[in-house]
C-alpha positions in Angstrom: -40.8 13.6 -40.2 -40.2 10.3 -38.5 -36.5 10.5 -39.4 -36.3 14.0 -38.4 -37.3 13.4 -35.1 -35.0 10.3 -34.8 -31.9 12.5 -36.1 -32.6 15.4 -33.6 -33.2 12.9 -30.5 -29.4 11.3 -31.9 -28.0 14.5 -31.9 -29.4 15.7 -28.3 -28.2 12.5 -26.7 -24.6 13.3 -28.2 -24.9 16.9 -27.4 -26.3 15.9 -24.0 -23.4 12.9 -23.7 -20.7 15.5 -24.7 -22.0 18.2 -21.8 -21.4 15.2 -19.6 -18.1 14.3 -20.6 -16.5 17.3 -20.1 -17.9 18.2 -16.8 -16.7 14.2 -16.0 -12.9 15.6 -17.3 -13.1 18.5 -14.3 -13.6 16.1 -11.5 -9.8 14.9 -13.0 -8.6 18.7 -13.2 -10.3 19.2 -9.9 -8.5 16.4 -7.5 -5.4 15.6 -9.5 -4.1 19.0 -7.7 -4.0 16.9 -4.4 -2.1 13.8 -5.9 0.9 16.3 -7.1 1.0 19.2 -5.0 0.2 17.5 -1.5 0.9 14.1 -2.0 3.8 14.3 -3.9 6.0 17.5 -3.0 4.9 19.2 0.0 3.3 17.3 2.2 5.5 14.8 3.1 8.8 16.6 3.8 6.5 19.1 6.1 4.8 16.5 7.9 7.7 15.0 8.6 9.6 17.9 10.0 6.4 18.8 12.4 6.7 15.4 14.1 10.2 15.6 14.3 9.6 18.8 15.9 7.3 16.6 18.6 9.6 14.0 18.7 11.4 12.7 22.1 15.1 13.1 22.3 15.0 9.6 20.7 13.8 11.2 17.9 10.2 8.8 18.8 6.7 10.5 18.4 4.0 8.2 20.5 0.3 8.2 18.8 -2.2 6.4 20.8 1.0 5.6 23.3 3.0 3.6 20.4 6.3 4.7 19.9 6.8 5.8 16.1 10.2 7.0 14.5 9.5 10.7 13.3 10.8 9.8 9.7 8.1 6.9 9.5 5.3 8.8 10.6 4.2 10.0 7.2 4.8 6.6 5.7 2.5 4.6 8.3 0.2 7.1 7.7 -0.3 6.7 3.8 -0.4 3.5 4.7 -2.7 3.7 7.6 -4.7 6.0 5.2 -4.8 3.0 2.4 -6.3 0.5 5.1 -9.7 2.8 5.6 -9.9 3.1 2.2 -9.5 -0.7 1.4 -12.8 -0.7 4.3 -15.1 1.8 2.7 -15.0 1.5 -1.1 -16.3 -1.8 -1.6 -19.1 -0.7 0.6 -20.1 2.4 -1.2 -19.3 1.1 -4.7 -22.0 -1.2 -4.0 -24.2 1.4 -2.5 -24.0 4.1 -5.7 -24.4 0.7 -7.8 -27.8 -1.1 -6.2 -29.0 2.9 -5.5 -27.4 4.5 -8.6 -27.0 7.6 -6.8 -23.1 8.2 -7.5 -23.2 11.7 -7.6 -24.3 12.5 -4.2 -21.6 9.6 -2.6 -19.1 11.7 -5.1 -19.8 15.1 -3.7 -19.7 13.3 0.0 -16.1 12.1 -0.7 -15.0 15.0 -2.7 -15.6 17.4 -0.1 -14.6 15.3 2.9 -11.2 15.2 1.4 -11.3 18.8 0.0 -12.5 20.0 3.4 -9.6 17.9 5.3 -6.6 19.0 2.3 -7.7 22.8 3.2 -7.6 22.2 7.2 -4.0 21.1 6.6 -3.5 25.1 6.9 -3.7 24.8 10.7 -0.8 22.1 10.8 2.1 24.0 12.2 4.0 24.0 14.9 4.3 20.3 16.9 0.3 18.8 15.7 1.9 16.3 13.8 -1.7 14.1 15.0 -3.3 16.6 13.0 -1.4 16.2 10.1 -1.9 12.4 10.3 -5.6 13.0 10.4 -6.0 15.1 7.8 -4.1 12.9 5.6 -6.1 9.7 6.7 -9.4 11.3 5.7 -7.8 13.2 2.4 -5.7 10.0 1.3 -9.2 7.5 1.9 -11.5 10.1 0.6 -9.9 10.5 -2.4 -9.7 6.9 -3.0 -13.3 6.5 -2.8 -14.2 9.8 -5.1 -11.7 8.5 -7.6 -13.8 5.1 -7.4 -17.1 6.3 -7.9 -15.5 9.2 -11.1 -14.1 6.1 -12.6 -17.2 4.0 -12.5 -19.2 6.5 -14.7 -16.8 6.2 -17.6 -18.4 3.8 -19.3 -21.9 5.3 -19.0 -20.8 8.7 -20.3 -19.0 7.3 -23.2 -20.0 4.2 -25.7 -16.7 1.8 -26.6 -15.5 4.0 -29.1 -15.0 6.7 -27.5 -13.7 5.8 -24.0 -10.2 5.7 -25.3 -10.1 8.8 -26.1 -12.1 10.0 -23.0 -10.4 8.7 -20.7 -7.1 9.9 -21.8 -8.5 13.4 -21.7 -9.7 12.9 -18.0 -6.2 12.3 -16.9 -4.5 14.9 -19.3 -7.0 17.3 -18.0 -5.3 16.3 -14.5 -1.9 16.6 -15.4 -2.3 19.8 -16.7 -3.8 20.6 -13.4 -1.3 19.6 -11.4 1.3 21.3 -13.7 -0.4 24.4 -13.3 -0.7 25.1 -9.6 2.6 23.8 -9.0 3.7 26.1 -10.9 2.2 28.7 -8.7 2.8 26.6 -5.5 7.0 26.9 -6.4 6.8 30.4 -7.0 5.2 31.1 -3.5 7.5 28.4 -2.4 10.7 29.7 -3.6 10.0 33.7 -3.0 8.3 33.0 0.7 10.6 36.1 2.0 9.4 38.2 -1.1 5.8 37.7 -0.2 6.4 38.3 3.6 5.8 34.5 4.4 7.8 32.6 6.8 8.6 28.7 4.9 6.3 27.0 6.9 3.4 29.6 6.0 4.2 29.3 3.0 3.5 25.7 2.4 0.4 25.3 4.6 -0.8 27.6 2.2 0.2 25.6 -1.0 -1.3 22.7 1.0 -4.8 24.5 1.5 -5.0 25.9 -2.1 -5.3 22.2 -3.0 -8.2 21.5 -1.1 -9.7 25.0 -2.4 -9.2 24.1 -5.4 -10.7 20.7 -5.3 -13.5 21.7 -4.0 -14.2 24.7 -6.1 -13.6 22.9 -9.4 -15.8 19.6 -8.6 -19.1 22.1 -8.8 -18.4 21.3 -12.4 -18.6 17.6 -12.6 -21.4 17.7 -9.8 -23.5 19.8 -12.1 -22.8 17.7 -15.5 -22.9 14.5 -14.2 -26.1 12.6 -14.3 -27.3 9.3 -12.3 -28.8 6.6 -13.7 -30.6 3.8 -11.5 -29.2 0.4 -12.2 -31.5 -2.4 -13.6 -29.3 -4.8 -12.8 -29.8 -5.0 -9.2 -32.9 -5.4 -7.5 -34.2 -2.9 -4.5 -34.1 -5.6 -1.8 -30.5 -6.4 -2.0 -28.8 -5.1 0.5 -24.9 -3.9 0.8 -22.7 -5.9 3.1 -20.3 -4.3 5.4 -16.5 -3.7 4.7 -14.8 -6.8 3.6 -17.9 -9.3 3.4 -18.5 -6.8 0.6 -15.0 -7.0 -0.7 -15.3 -10.9 -0.2 -18.5 -11.2 -2.4 -17.6 -8.9 -5.0 -14.5 -10.9 -5.8 -17.2 -13.9 -6.0 -18.5 -12.5 -8.6 -15.6 -11.6 -10.6 -15.0 -14.9 -10.0 -17.5 -15.6 -12.7 -15.3 -13.5 -15.2 -12.1 -14.7 -15.3 -10.8 -12.7 -18.0 -11.4 -9.9 -16.3 -10.0 -10.6 -13.3 -6.6 -11.4 -15.6 -6.2 -8.3 -17.3 -6.8 -6.8 -13.5 -3.8 -9.3 -12.2 -1.7 -7.9 -15.5 -2.6 -4.6 -14.2 -2.1 -5.0 -10.4 1.6 -6.1 -11.7 2.6 -3.9 -14.2 1.0 -0.7 -12.1 2.9 -1.8 -9.2 6.0 -1.1 -11.4 4.8 2.1 -12.3 3.8 3.7 -8.9 7.1 2.6 -7.7 8.8 4.1 -10.3 6.9 7.4 -9.1 7.5 7.2 -5.3 11.4 6.3 -5.8 12.8 8.2 -8.7 13.5 11.7 -6.2 15.1 9.1 -4.4 17.3 8.0 -7.0 18.3 11.1 -8.3 19.0 12.7 -4.6 21.0 9.8 -2.9 22.5 8.1 -5.9 22.9 10.9 -8.8 23.4 13.5 -5.8 21.1 15.8 -7.1 19.5 18.8 -5.6 16.0 19.5 -4.0 15.3 22.1 -6.7 16.1 20.0 -9.9 13.9 16.9 -8.6 11.0 19.5 -8.0 11.6 20.6 -11.8 11.9 16.9 -13.0 8.3 16.5 -10.8 7.0 19.6 -12.9 8.2 17.9 -16.6 6.8 14.8 -16.1 3.5 16.8 -15.1 3.6 18.6 -18.1 4.6 15.9 -20.2 1.9 13.3 -19.3 -0.8 15.3 -20.6 0.9 15.3 -24.3 1.7 11.3 -23.8 -2.1 10.9 -22.1 -3.6 12.4 -25.4 -1.2 11.4 -27.5 -1.7 7.3 -26.9 -5.1 8.1 -26.7 -4.9 9.0 -30.9 -2.3 5.4 -31.0 -4.8 3.4 -29.6 -8.1 4.8 -32.1 -5.3 3.3 -34.7 -3.9 0.1 -32.9 -6.7 -0.4 -29.8 -5.7 -0.5 -26.7 -4.6 -3.4 -25.2 -1.4 -3.2 -28.1 -0.6 0.6 -27.2 -0.6 -0.6 -23.7 2.0 -3.4 -24.5 3.9 -0.7 -26.4 3.8 1.4 -23.2 5.3 -1.6 -21.0 8.3 -1.7 -24.0 8.7 2.1 -23.6 8.5 1.7 -19.8 11.4 -0.9 -19.8 13.7 0.9 -22.0 13.5 4.1 -19.7 14.2 1.9 -16.9 17.5 0.6 -18.7 18.7 3.9 -19.4 18.2 5.2 -16.1 20.4 2.5 -14.8 23.2 4.6 -16.9 22.6 7.5 -15.9 25.9 9.8 -14.8 26.2 11.4 -11.4 25.7 15.2 -11.3 24.2 15.6 -14.5 20.5 17.0 -14.3 20.1 17.1 -18.1 20.1 13.6 -18.2 18.0 13.2 -15.7 15.5 15.6 -16.9 15.4 13.3 -20.3 14.7 10.2 -17.9 11.8 12.6 -16.2 10.8 13.0 -20.1 10.3 9.4 -20.9 8.6 8.6 -17.7 6.0 11.9 -18.5 5.6 10.4 -21.7 4.3 7.3 -21.4 2.9 7.9 -17.2 -0.5 9.3 -18.7 -0.9 7.3 -21.6 -0.6 4.1 -19.8 -2.7 5.0 -17.1 -5.6 6.4 -19.4 -5.9 3.5 -21.5 -5.7 1.1 -18.6 -8.8 2.5 -17.3 -10.7 2.3 -20.4 -9.8 -0.9 -21.4 -10.9 -2.1 -17.6 -14.0 0.0 -18.1 -15.0 -2.4 -21.4 -14.2 -5.8 -19.0 -16.8 -4.5 -16.3 -20.3 -5.9 -16.0 -23.3 -3.7 -16.9 -24.8 -2.3 -13.5 -21.8 -3.1 -11.5 -19.7 -0.4 -12.8 -18.9 1.5 -9.1 -17.6 -1.7 -7.3 -15.5 -3.6 -9.8 -13.7 -0.1 -9.7 -13.5 -0.5 -6.2 -11.0 -3.5 -7.3 -9.4 -1.8 -9.6 -8.7 1.2 -7.5 -7.5 -1.1 -4.9 -5.1 -2.6 -7.4 -4.4 1.1 -8.2 -3.7 2.5 -4.8 -4.1 0.3 -2.3 -1.8 -2.9 -3.7 1.3 -1.7 -4.6 3.8 -2.6 -2.0 5.7 -5.3 -3.7 7.9 -3.2 -5.8 9.1 -0.6 -3.0 9.5 -3.7 -1.4 11.9 -5.1 -4.0 13.6 -2.0 -4.5 14.5 -1.7 -0.8 15.5 -5.2 -0.6 17.7 -4.9 -3.9 19.5 -2.1 -2.5 19.9 -3.9 0.8 21.8 -6.3 -0.7 23.5 -4.6 -3.1 24.2 -1.0 -2.0 23.3 0.5 -5.1 20.0 2.5 -6.1 20.6 1.6 -9.6 20.3 -2.1 -9.0 17.4 -0.8 -7.0 15.7 0.8 -10.3 16.2 -1.6 -13.0 15.0 -4.3 -10.5 11.8 -2.8 -10.9 11.9 -3.8 -15.2 10.7 -7.2 -13.4 7.2 -5.5 -13.2 6.9 -4.1 -16.7 8.0 -7.4 -18.4 5.9 -9.7 -16.3 2.8 -7.3 -16.8 3.2 -7.4 -20.4 3.4 -11.6 -20.8 0.1 -11.2 -18.5 -1.6 -8.7 -20.7 -0.7 -10.2 -23.8 -2.4 -13.4 -22.6 -5.2 -12.0 -22.2 -7.7 -12.2 -25.2 -9.6 -9.1 -24.8 -11.9 -9.4 -27.3 -13.8 -12.7 -25.3 -13.2 -10.7 -22.2 -15.5 -7.6 -23.3 -17.9 -10.2 -24.8 -18.0 -12.5 -21.8 -18.7 -9.4 -19.6 -22.2 -8.9 -21.5 -20.5 -5.8 -23.0 -20.3 -4.6 -27.0 -17.0 -5.4 -28.6 -15.2 -2.5 -30.2 -13.9 -2.5 -33.6 -10.3 -1.9 -32.0 -9.7 -2.6 -28.6 
């Protein structure tokens, strides 16, 4: 009877864990629509057009009396949202670890972002300041929510399951992004047949992403469980802003191998994020491709990223996460090198390039997240993932800078795109030098059979 009781308890525990994992996947399903439809496709061009309609004869708008060229307003607003996120994430992360109550904080961040995104429906005429405010709120809230979401991974998946669980999460996100983007593109391209102006169609697409985000966030909030931390005393307080970030950095110095991985991730992820943001510029300016081709390429990347995330998750079971990520960095390098030779005015070859990016994009991101989860000291998941999220979102400026400088010096977008190979080569070298098995043990975590 005793054995049966143990067996029943084990089965119940495994079933509850899988229930939580399925709920966890749905947050990626909920929020990735914001990243795809809002941030990547629709908001940049639309907010820029709204700012231009409010500009003075010299092409400047004046938020808070500061002259800003209308064409730069979107980029500056994204930068401001990153600064806000960097200030807030360490504070929220430390509070989540101290209290163990991540779910209320996740709900607050997610619904703040979803509400701001839904309110973008009212962004018309010359309301560029409203658009800027909503973008700052939504983008910062998304960063905070993703930090909390990622920090659940070590708690809901034992070491041997994390690669697969992380990969499925990314796959869910890319699948949702693809699905909603198809619907949005149907509405946008056929807006006249629906009796809508182009502006109204865009605003509906923006607002629908917020509604989707809010609706599907209910699933993880119902299924995820809070766990009170046993590694922090109740009297331990959280310091505000940069003071908490400094405290986190001081603690990370006790885990130099974790920092070494984070440095490697910062470098190669900077390359990943720059390729994502600059590929459309390369396609339009260097290859002379139209907007419909570029949007179609974005959709192809989303679809194949699902396949790539799941496929690389399977590879990690056999070869380990580190080797699989290293292989993906080689694939990134080959893809960029091939992109240098793409002929102009040939959409087919640009779609081939997009396919290559999609196949390695989801997997490299998913496995990086799962590998980092092994390197986080128990009880400090949210705090450490705030540093990870800042590496993901807040530190990706070197790549665009190198891209811009290379184009300025050479006048060639081909030279600019191939210059990004440096990030993947350097990232490969830095990651290859990290002894991940020892790093996992030094963080106080069990070492998986393959990692």
